[in-house]
N, CA, C and O atoms as a Tripos MOL2 file, in Angstrom:
@<TRIPOS>MOLECULE
protein
  240   239    60     0     0
PROTEIN
NO_CHARGES

@<TRIPOS>ATOM
      1 N         127.4030  105.8400   79.5370 N.3       1 MET1
      2 CA        125.9250  106.2480   80.5550 C.3       1 MET1
      3 C         126.3460  106.7780   81.6350 C.2       1 MET1
      4 O         127.3020  106.2900   82.2360 O.2       1 MET1
      5 N         125.6810  107.9040   82.0790 N.am      2 PRO2
      6 CA        126.2060  108.6740   83.6350 C.3       2 PRO2
      7 C         125.9790  108.2350   84.9370 C.2       2 PRO2
      8 O         125.0360  107.4440   84.9370 O.2       2 PRO2
      9 N         126.3570  108.3820   85.8360 N.am      3 LYS3
     10 CA        126.6630  108.4610   86.7250 C.3       3 LYS3
     11 C         125.2660  108.6890   87.3910 C.2       3 LYS3
     12 O         124.7610  109.6500   86.8110 O.2       3 LYS3
     13 N         124.1830  108.0800   88.6380 N.am      4 LYS4
     14 CA        123.0020  108.3300   89.0210 C.3       4 LYS4
     15 C         123.6670  109.6560   89.9650 C.2       4 LYS4
     16 O         124.8700  109.7460   90.2090 O.2       4 LYS4
     17 N         122.8790  110.4090   90.3180 N.am      5 PRO5
     18 CA        123.2770  111.1400   91.5610 C.3       5 PRO5
     19 C         123.2160  110.5550   92.5380 C.2       5 PRO5
     20 O         122.4960  109.5580   92.5950 O.2       5 PRO5
     21 N         123.9920  111.0050   93.6890 N.am      6 ARG6
     22 CA        123.4370  110.1780   95.1610 C.3       6 ARG6
     23 C         122.3090  110.8430   95.7670 C.2       6 ARG6
     24 O         121.9830  112.0110   95.5560 O.2       6 ARG6
     25 N         121.8340  110.1640   96.4030 N.am      7 LYS7
     26 CA        120.4560  110.6530   97.0370 C.3       7 LYS7
     27 C         120.8910  111.2990   98.6430 C.2       7 LYS7
     28 O         121.4340  110.6500   99.5380 O.2       7 LYS7
     29 N         120.6500  112.1500   98.6760 N.am      8 PRO8
     30 CA        121.2210  112.7840  100.2380 C.3       8 PRO8
     31 C         120.5670  112.1280  101.6600 C.2       8 PRO8
     32 O         119.4860  111.5980  101.9170 O.2       8 PRO8
     33 N         121.7780  112.4370  102.4480 N.am      9 GLY9
     34 CA        121.6180  111.8590  103.8150 C.3       9 GLY9
     35 C         122.5150  110.6020  104.0080 C.2       9 GLY9
     36 O         123.2050  109.9790  103.2010 O.2       9 GLY9
     37 N         122.3230  110.4580  105.1070 N.am     10 ARG10
     38 CA        122.9600  109.1180  105.4930 C.3      10 ARG10
     39 C         123.2480  107.9980  104.6940 C.2      10 ARG10
     40 O         122.5250  107.7110  103.7410 O.2      10 ARG10
     41 N         124.0930  107.4380  104.9520 N.am     11 PRO11
     42 CA        124.2190  106.2630  103.7380 C.3      11 PRO11
     43 C         123.7350  104.9250  104.8500 C.2      11 PRO11
     44 O         124.1640  104.7130  105.9840 O.2      11 PRO11
     45 N         122.6330  104.0950  104.0150 N.am     12 LYS12
     46 CA        122.0000  103.0020  105.0800 C.3      12 LYS12
     47 C         123.0360  101.8960  105.6460 C.2      12 LYS12
     48 O         123.8220  101.3890  104.8460 O.2      12 LYS12
     49 N         123.0530  101.5830  106.7490 N.am     13 LEU13
     50 CA        123.5690  100.5930  107.5310 C.3      13 LEU13
     51 C         123.7110   99.4510  107.2110 C.2      13 LEU13
     52 O         122.8930   99.0940  106.3640 O.2      13 LEU13
     53 N         124.4880   98.6210  107.5620 N.am     14 ALA14
     54 CA        124.7330   97.0460  107.1360 C.3      14 ALA14
     55 C         123.6980   96.7870  107.8020 C.2      14 ALA14
     56 O         123.0080   97.4970  108.5330 O.2      14 ALA14
     57 N         123.5940   95.1970  107.3600 N.am     15 LYS15
     58 CA        122.5290   94.6960  107.8730 C.3      15 LYS15
     59 C         123.0810   93.8820  109.0540 C.2      15 LYS15
     60 O         124.0600   93.1360  109.0700 O.2      15 LYS15
     61 N         122.0870   94.2490  110.1930 N.am     16 GLY16
     62 CA        122.5810   93.8440  111.5260 C.3      16 GLY16
     63 C         123.1980   94.9100  112.0790 C.2      16 GLY16
     64 O         123.8700   94.5810  113.0570 O.2      16 GLY16
     65 N         123.2300   96.2310  111.7880 N.am     17 GLU17
     66 CA        124.2370   97.4380  112.2820 C.3      17 GLU17
     67 C         123.1000   98.5150  113.1150 C.2      17 GLU17
     68 O         123.5110   99.5040  113.7210 O.2      17 GLU17
     69 N         121.7050   98.1730  113.0420 N.am     18 ALA18
     70 CA        121.0400   99.2100  112.8910 C.3      18 ALA18
     71 C         121.1440   99.2200  114.8850 C.2      18 ALA18
     72 O         121.5380   98.3680  115.6810 O.2      18 ALA18
     73 N         120.5710  100.6330  115.0670 N.am     19 LYS19
     74 CA        120.6500  100.5880  116.4790 C.3      19 LYS19
     75 C         119.1000   99.6430  116.9280 C.2      19 LYS19
     76 O         119.4420   98.9650  117.8980 O.2      19 LYS19
     77 N         118.2210   99.4700  116.7450 N.am     20 GLY20
     78 CA        117.0580   98.6820  117.5640 C.3      20 GLY20
     79 C         115.9810   99.5390  116.8610 C.2      20 GLY20
     80 O         115.9580  100.4600  116.0440 O.2      20 GLY20
     81 N         115.1400   98.8330  117.5370 N.am     21 SER21
     82 CA        113.7130   99.4390  116.8150 C.3      21 SER21
     83 C         112.9340  100.1800  118.0870 C.2      21 SER21
     84 O         113.0510   99.9490  119.2900 O.2      21 SER21
     85 N         112.1550  101.0880  117.4430 N.am     22 ILE22
     86 CA        111.7860  102.3320  118.4220 C.3      22 ILE22
     87 C         110.3660  101.6820  119.1290 C.2      22 ILE22
     88 O         109.7740  100.7550  118.5750 O.2      22 ILE22
     89 N         109.9340  102.2270  120.3060 N.am     23 VAL23
     90 CA        108.6000  101.3980  120.8670 C.3      23 VAL23
     91 C         107.9530  103.0660  121.3970 C.2      23 VAL23
     92 O         108.4730  103.7920  122.2440 O.2      23 VAL23
     93 N         106.8450  103.3130  120.6950 N.am     24 PRO24
     94 CA        106.1140  104.5470  121.2160 C.3      24 PRO24
     95 C         105.8380  104.0670  122.4780 C.2      24 PRO24
     96 O         105.7120  102.9130  122.8880 O.2      24 PRO24
     97 N         105.7460  105.4090  123.1710 N.am     25 VAL25
     98 CA        104.8960  105.1260  124.6260 C.3      25 VAL25
     99 C         104.1350  106.4340  124.9140 C.2      25 VAL25
    100 O         104.7360  107.4400  124.5370 O.2      25 VAL25
    101 N         103.1380  106.6030  125.4060 N.am     26 ARG26
    102 CA        102.3870  107.9670  125.7080 C.3      26 ARG26
    103 C         102.4360  108.1500  127.1530 C.2      26 ARG26
    104 O         102.0860  107.1370  127.7580 O.2      26 ARG26
    105 N         102.7660  109.1430  127.8940 N.am     27 PHE27
    106 CA        102.7660  109.9240  129.0750 C.3      27 PHE27
    107 C         102.0070  110.6770  128.9450 C.2      27 PHE27
    108 O         101.8450  111.3640  127.9360 O.2      27 PHE27
    109 N         101.0490  110.7240  130.4710 N.am     28 SER28
    110 CA        100.3810  112.0890  130.7310 C.3      28 SER28
    111 C         101.2530  113.1770  130.7780 C.2      28 SER28
    112 O         102.4600  113.0440  130.9810 O.2      28 SER28
    113 N         100.6450  114.3500  130.5830 N.am     29 PRO29
    114 CA        101.6230  115.5260  130.9010 C.3      29 PRO29
    115 C         102.2480  115.1110  132.3600 C.2      29 PRO29
    116 O         103.4020  114.6870  132.4130 O.2      29 PRO29
    117 N         101.6050  115.2200  133.3090 N.am     30 GLU30
    118 CA        102.2100  115.3360  134.5350 C.3      30 GLU30
    119 C         103.3380  114.2490  134.8750 C.2      30 GLU30
    120 O         104.2080  114.5770  135.6820 O.2      30 GLU30
    121 N         103.3720  112.7350  134.1940 N.am     31 ASP31
    122 CA        103.9100  111.7190  134.0460 C.3      31 ASP31
    123 C         105.2810  111.9890  133.0680 C.2      31 ASP31
    124 O         106.4160  111.5770  133.3060 O.2      31 ASP31
    125 N         104.9540  112.5970  132.1960 N.am     32 ARG32
    126 CA        106.4310  113.1080  131.3270 C.3      32 ARG32
    127 C         107.3080  114.0370  132.4390 C.2      32 ARG32
    128 O         108.3580  113.6300  132.9370 O.2      32 ARG32
    129 N         106.7000  115.3560  132.7470 N.am     33 LYS33
    130 CA        107.4170  115.6990  133.5800 C.3      33 LYS33
    131 C         108.1940  115.0240  135.0410 C.2      33 LYS33
    132 O         109.1220  115.4670  135.7180 O.2      33 LYS33
    133 N         107.4400  113.8780  135.1650 N.am     34 ARG34
    134 CA        108.1920  113.2970  136.4630 C.3      34 ARG34
    135 C         109.2220  112.7150  135.5720 C.2      34 ARG34
    136 O         110.3200  113.2650  135.6610 O.2      34 ARG34
    137 N         109.1310  111.7570  134.7530 N.am     35 VAL35
    138 CA        110.1970  110.9830  133.6520 C.3      35 VAL35
    139 C         111.4530  111.9710  133.2910 C.2      35 VAL35
    140 O         112.6450  111.6640  133.3200 O.2      35 VAL35
    141 N         110.9350  113.1150  132.9770 N.am     36 GLU36
    142 CA        111.7380  114.0480  132.4790 C.3      36 GLU36
    143 C         112.8780  114.9480  133.7850 C.2      36 GLU36
    144 O         113.8130  115.7430  133.6840 O.2      36 GLU36
    145 N         112.1910  114.3120  134.8960 N.am     37 ALA37
    146 CA        112.9640  115.0910  135.9300 C.3      37 ALA37
    147 C         114.0360  114.1240  136.6970 C.2      37 ALA37
    148 O         115.1230  114.3960  137.2070 O.2      37 ALA37
    149 N         113.4130  113.0480  136.6000 N.am     38 ALA38
    150 CA        114.1050  111.8070  136.9770 C.3      38 ALA38
    151 C         115.5110  111.8140  136.2330 C.2      38 ALA38
    152 O         116.6830  111.7390  136.6020 O.2      38 ALA38
    153 N         114.6940  111.9700  134.7240 N.am     39 ALA39
    154 CA        116.2490  111.9510  133.7970 C.3      39 ALA39
    155 C         117.2180  112.8850  133.6790 C.2      39 ALA39
    156 O         118.3270  112.6210  133.2160 O.2      39 ALA39
    157 N         116.9300  113.8350  134.0160 N.am     40 LYS40
    158 CA        117.9330  115.1380  134.4300 C.3      40 LYS40
    159 C         118.4280  114.7140  135.8360 C.2      40 LYS40
    160 O         119.6530  114.7920  135.9270 O.2      40 LYS40
    161 N         117.8570  114.3260  136.8510 N.am     41 ALA41
    162 CA        118.5780  114.3570  138.1820 C.3      41 ALA41
    163 C         119.4680  112.8980  138.2750 C.2      41 ALA41
    164 O         120.2630  112.5900  139.1630 O.2      41 ALA41
    165 N         119.1410  112.2300  137.2680 N.am     42 SER42
    166 CA        120.2340  111.1170  136.9940 C.3      42 SER42
    167 C         121.4430  111.3920  135.7090 C.2      42 SER42
    168 O         122.3060  110.5640  135.4170 O.2      42 SER42
    169 N         121.2770  112.7090  135.0580 N.am     43 LYS43
    170 CA        122.0540  112.8570  134.2750 C.3      43 LYS43
    171 C         121.8830  112.1190  132.9960 C.2      43 LYS43
    172 O         122.7540  111.5200  132.3670 O.2      43 LYS43
    173 N         120.6470  112.2550  132.7140 N.am     44 GLN44
    174 CA        120.1530  111.3850  131.5130 C.3      44 GLN44
    175 C         119.5200  111.8560  130.5980 C.2      44 GLN44
    176 O         118.9930  112.9490  130.8080 O.2      44 GLN44
    177 N         119.3050  111.0810  128.9920 N.am     45 THR45
    178 CA        118.2030  111.6230  128.3750 C.3      45 THR45
    179 C         117.1830  110.7810  128.9890 C.2      45 THR45
    180 O         117.2930  109.7270  129.6150 O.2      45 THR45
    181 N         116.1660  111.4790  128.6710 N.am     46 VAL46
    182 CA        114.8750  110.3970  128.6410 C.3      46 VAL46
    183 C         114.6330  108.7490  128.1540 C.2      46 VAL46
    184 O         113.9350  107.8030  128.5210 O.2      46 VAL46
    185 N         115.6350  109.0210  127.1190 N.am     47 SER47
    186 CA        115.4960  107.4670  126.5480 C.3      47 SER47
    187 C         116.6460  107.1360  127.2050 C.2      47 SER47
    188 O         116.4610  106.0420  127.7370 O.2      47 SER47
    189 N         117.5870  107.4880  127.3950 N.am     48 GLN48
    190 CA        118.6640  106.7670  128.3510 C.3      48 GLN48
    191 C         118.1550  105.7440  129.7880 C.2      48 GLN48
    192 O         118.3670  104.6100  130.2170 O.2      48 GLN48
    193 N         117.3730  106.9580  130.1610 N.am     49 TRP49
    194 CA        116.8800  106.7660  131.6460 C.3      49 TRP49
    195 C         115.5310  105.6680  131.4000 C.2      49 TRP49
    196 O         115.1860  104.8550  132.2570 O.2      49 TRP49
    197 N         114.9550  105.8030  130.2520 N.am     50 VAL50
    198 CA        113.7630  104.9900  130.4840 C.3      50 VAL50
    199 C         114.3950  103.4710  130.0620 C.2      50 VAL50
    200 O         113.7750  102.5150  130.5300 O.2      50 VAL50
    201 N         115.4290  103.2080  129.3230 N.am     51 ARG51
    202 CA        115.8460  102.3300  128.9050 C.3      51 ARG51
    203 C         116.2780  101.4360  130.0110 C.2      51 ARG51
    204 O         115.9280  100.2560  130.0410 O.2      51 ARG51
    205 N         117.1620  102.0690  131.0790 N.am     52 SER52
    206 CA        118.3380  101.6180  132.3090 C.3      52 SER52
    207 C         116.9120  101.3180  133.1480 C.2      52 SER52
    208 O         116.7430  100.1350  133.4450 O.2      52 SER52
    209 N         115.8680  102.2690  133.5610 N.am     53 ILE53
    210 CA        114.9180  101.6710  134.4740 C.3      53 ILE53
    211 C         114.2080  100.1360  133.7280 C.2      53 ILE53
    212 O         114.1150   99.0640  134.3260 O.2      53 ILE53
    213 N         113.8210  100.3700  132.4640 N.am     54 LEU54
    214 CA        113.1820   98.9030  132.2840 C.3      54 LEU54
    215 C         114.2720   97.5220  131.5710 C.2      54 LEU54
    216 O         114.0970   96.3190  131.3740 O.2      54 LEU54
    217 N         114.9760   98.1140  131.4360 N.am     55 LEU55
    218 CA        116.0020   96.8520  131.8240 C.3      55 LEU55
    219 C         116.4370   96.2390  132.9060 C.2      55 LEU55
    220 O         116.8620   95.0890  133.0190 O.2      55 LEU55
    221 N         116.2610   97.3690  133.9820 N.am     56 ALA56
    222 CA        116.7460   96.7560  134.9920 C.3      56 ALA56
    223 C         115.2770   95.9890  135.7670 C.2      56 ALA56
    224 O         115.1290   95.0700  136.5720 O.2      56 ALA56
    225 N         114.5750   96.6910  135.2150 N.am     57 THR57
    226 CA        112.9140   95.6340  136.0140 C.3      57 THR57
    227 C         113.0710   94.4080  135.5020 C.2      57 THR57
    228 O         112.9320   93.5890  136.4100 O.2      57 THR57
    229 N         113.3510   93.7700  134.2220 N.am     58 ILE58
    230 CA        113.3670   92.9760  133.6840 C.3      58 ILE58
    231 C         114.6920   91.8630  133.8840 C.2      58 ILE58
    232 O         114.7830   90.7490  133.3680 O.2      58 ILE58
    233 N         115.5940   92.4830  134.7250 N.am     59 GLY59
    234 CA        116.6520   91.8960  134.3870 C.3      59 GLY59
    235 C         117.3990   92.1050  133.2550 C.2      59 GLY59
    236 O         117.8380   90.9970  132.9480 O.2      59 GLY59
    237 N         117.8600   93.0980  132.3020 N.am     60 GLY60
    238 CA        118.6580   93.2160  131.4250 C.3      60 GLY60
    239 C         119.8020   93.2170  131.8390 C.2      60 GLY60
    240 O         120.7430   93.3310  131.0530 O.2      60 GLY60
@<TRIPOS>BOND
     1     1     2 1
     2     2     3 1
     3     3     4 2
     4     3     5 am
     5     5     6 1
     6     6     7 1
     7     7     8 2
     8     7     9 am
     9     9    10 1
    10    10    11 1
    11    11    12 2
    12    11    13 am
    13    13    14 1
    14    14    15 1
    15    15    16 2
    16    15    17 am
    17    17    18 1
    18    18    19 1
    19    19    20 2
    20    19    21 am
    21    21    22 1
    22    22    23 1
    23    23    24 2
    24    23    25 am
    25    25    26 1
    26    26    27 1
    27    27    28 2
    28    27    29 am
    29    29    30 1
    30    30    31 1
    31    31    32 2
    32    31    33 am
    33    33    34 1
    34    34    35 1
    35    35    36 2
    36    35    37 am
    37    37    38 1
    38    38    39 1
    39    39    40 2
    40    39    41 am
    41    41    42 1
    42    42    43 1
    43    43    44 2
    44    43    45 am
    45    45    46 1
    46    46    47 1
    47    47    48 2
    48    47    49 am
    49    49    50 1
    50    50    51 1
    51    51    52 2
    52    51    53 am
    53    53    54 1
    54    54    55 1
    55    55    56 2
    56    55    57 am
    57    57    58 1
    58    58    59 1
    59    59    60 2
    60    59    61 am
    61    61    62 1
    62    62    63 1
    63    63    64 2
    64    63    65 am
    65    65    66 1
    66    66    67 1
    67    67    68 2
    68    67    69 am
    69    69    70 1
    70    70    71 1
    71    71    72 2
    72    71    73 am
    73    73    74 1
    74    74    75 1
    75    75    76 2
    76    75    77 am
    77    77    78 1
    78    78    79 1
    79    79    80 2
    80    79    81 am
    81    81    82 1
    82    82    83 1
    83    83    84 2
    84    83    85 am
    85    85    86 1
    86    86    87 1
    87    87    88 2
    88    87    89 am
    89    89    90 1
    90    90    91 1
    91    91    92 2
    92    91    93 am
    93    93    94 1
    94    94    95 1
    95    95    96 2
    96    95    97 am
    97    97    98 1
    98    98    99 1
    99    99   100 2
   100    99   101 am
   101   101   102 1
   102   102   103 1
   103   103   104 2
   104   103   105 am
   105   105   106 1
   106   106   107 1
   107   107   108 2
   108   107   109 am
   109   109   110 1
   110   110   111 1
   111   111   112 2
   112   111   113 am
   113   113   114 1
   114   114   115 1
   115   115   116 2
   116   115   117 am
   117   117   118 1
   118   118   119 1
   119   119   120 2
   120   119   121 am
   121   121   122 1
   122   122   123 1
   123   123   124 2
   124   123   125 am
   125   125   126 1
   126   126   127 1
   127   127   128 2
   128   127   129 am
   129   129   130 1
   130   130   131 1
   131   131   132 2
   132   131   133 am
   133   133   134 1
   134   134   135 1
   135   135   136 2
   136   135   137 am
   137   137   138 1
   138   138   139 1
   139   139   140 2
   140   139   141 am
   141   141   142 1
   142   142   143 1
   143   143   144 2
   144   143   145 am
   145   145   146 1
   146   146   147 1
   147   147   148 2
   148   147   149 am
   149   149   150 1
   150   150   151 1
   151   151   152 2
   152   151   153 am
   153   153   154 1
   154   154   155 1
   155   155   156 2
   156   155   157 am
   157   157   158 1
   158   158   159 1
   159   159   160 2
   160   159   161 am
   161   161   162 1
   162   162   163 1
   163   163   164 2
   164   163   165 am
   165   165   166 1
   166   166   167 1
   167   167   168 2
   168   167   169 am
   169   169   170 1
   170   170   171 1
   171   171   172 2
   172   171   173 am
   173   173   174 1
   174   174   175 1
   175   175   176 2
   176   175   177 am
   177   177   178 1
   178   178   179 1
   179   179   180 2
   180   179   181 am
   181   181   182 1
   182   182   183 1
   183   183   184 2
   184   183   185 am
   185   185   186 1
   186   186   187 1
   187   187   188 2
   188   187   189 am
   189   189   190 1
   190   190   191 1
   191   191   192 2
   192   191   193 am
   193   193   194 1
   194   194   195 1
   195   195   196 2
   196   195   197 am
   197   197   198 1
   198   198   199 1
   199   199   200 2
   200   199   201 am
   201   201   202 1
   202   202   203 1
   203   203   204 2
   204   203   205 am
   205   205   206 1
   206   206   207 1
   207   207   208 2
   208   207   209 am
   209   209   210 1
   210   210   211 1
   211   211   212 2
   212   211   213 am
   213   213   214 1
   214   214   215 1
   215   215   216 2
   216   215   217 am
   217   217   218 1
   218   218   219 1
   219   219   220 2
   220   219   221 am
   221   221   222 1
   222   222   223 1
   223   223   224 2
   224   223   225 am
   225   225   226 1
   226   226   227 1
   227   227   228 2
   228   227   229 am
   229   229   230 1
   230   230   231 1
   231   231   232 2
   232   231   233 am
   233   233   234 1
   234   234   235 1
   235   235   236 2
   236   235   237 am
   237   237   238 1
   238   238   239 1
   239   239   240 2
@<TRIPOS>SUBSTRUCTURE
     1 MET1         2 RESIDUE 1 A MET
     2 PRO2         6 RESIDUE 1 A PRO
     3 LYS3        10 RESIDUE 1 A LYS
     4 LYS4        14 RESIDUE 1 A LYS
     5 PRO5        18 RESIDUE 1 A PRO
     6 ARG6        22 RESIDUE 1 A ARG
     7 LYS7        26 RESIDUE 1 A LYS
     8 PRO8        30 RESIDUE 1 A PRO
     9 GLY9        34 RESIDUE 1 A GLY
    10 ARG10       38 RESIDUE 1 A ARG
    11 PRO11       42 RESIDUE 1 A PRO
    12 LYS12       46 RESIDUE 1 A LYS
    13 LEU13       50 RESIDUE 1 A LEU
    14 ALA14       54 RESIDUE 1 A ALA
    15 LYS15       58 RESIDUE 1 A LYS
    16 GLY16       62 RESIDUE 1 A GLY
    17 GLU17       66 RESIDUE 1 A GLU
    18 ALA18       70 RESIDUE 1 A ALA
    19 LYS19       74 RESIDUE 1 A LYS
    20 GLY20       78 RESIDUE 1 A GLY
    21 SER21       82 RESIDUE 1 A SER
    22 ILE22       86 RESIDUE 1 A ILE
    23 VAL23       90 RESIDUE 1 A VAL
    24 PRO24       94 RESIDUE 1 A PRO
    25 VAL25       98 RESIDUE 1 A VAL
    26 ARG26      102 RESIDUE 1 A ARG
    27 PHE27      106 RESIDUE 1 A PHE
    28 SER28      110 RESIDUE 1 A SER
    29 PRO29      114 RESIDUE 1 A PRO
    30 GLU30      118 RESIDUE 1 A GLU
    31 ASP31      122 RESIDUE 1 A ASP
    32 ARG32      126 RESIDUE 1 A ARG
    33 LYS33      130 RESIDUE 1 A LYS
    34 ARG34      134 RESIDUE 1 A ARG
    35 VAL35      138 RESIDUE 1 A VAL
    36 GLU36      142 RESIDUE 1 A GLU
    37 ALA37      146 RESIDUE 1 A ALA
    38 ALA38      150 RESIDUE 1 A ALA
    39 ALA39      154 RESIDUE 1 A ALA
    40 LYS40      158 RESIDUE 1 A LYS
    41 ALA41      162 RESIDUE 1 A ALA
    42 SER42      166 RESIDUE 1 A SER
    43 LYS43      170 RESIDUE 1 A LYS
    44 GLN44      174 RESIDUE 1 A GLN
    45 THR45      178 RESIDUE 1 A THR
    46 VAL46      182 RESIDUE 1 A VAL
    47 SER47      186 RESIDUE 1 A SER
    48 GLN48      190 RESIDUE 1 A GLN
    49 TRP49      194 RESIDUE 1 A TRP
    50 VAL50      198 RESIDUE 1 A VAL
    51 ARG51      202 RESIDUE 1 A ARG
    52 SER52      206 RESIDUE 1 A SER
    53 ILE53      210 RESIDUE 1 A ILE
    54 LEU54      214 RESIDUE 1 A LEU
    55 LEU55      218 RESIDUE 1 A LEU
    56 ALA56      222 RESIDUE 1 A ALA
    57 THR57      226 RESIDUE 1 A THR
    58 ILE58      230 RESIDUE 1 A ILE
    59 GLY59      234 RESIDUE 1 A GLY
    60 GLY60      238 RESIDUE 1 A GLY
């Protein structure tokens, strides 16, 4: 019996090794520009900046 071909893409991570969940958030165009500017000023990506601000706010 021939082997099945491998699926393209990255292999699935083991259970419990995933980075986490995604939380969609909407910003107005003006707010998004402000968030992007703040992230750039702190030399972080927007995701890193938002995460750091949220965790600092909730004491994480």
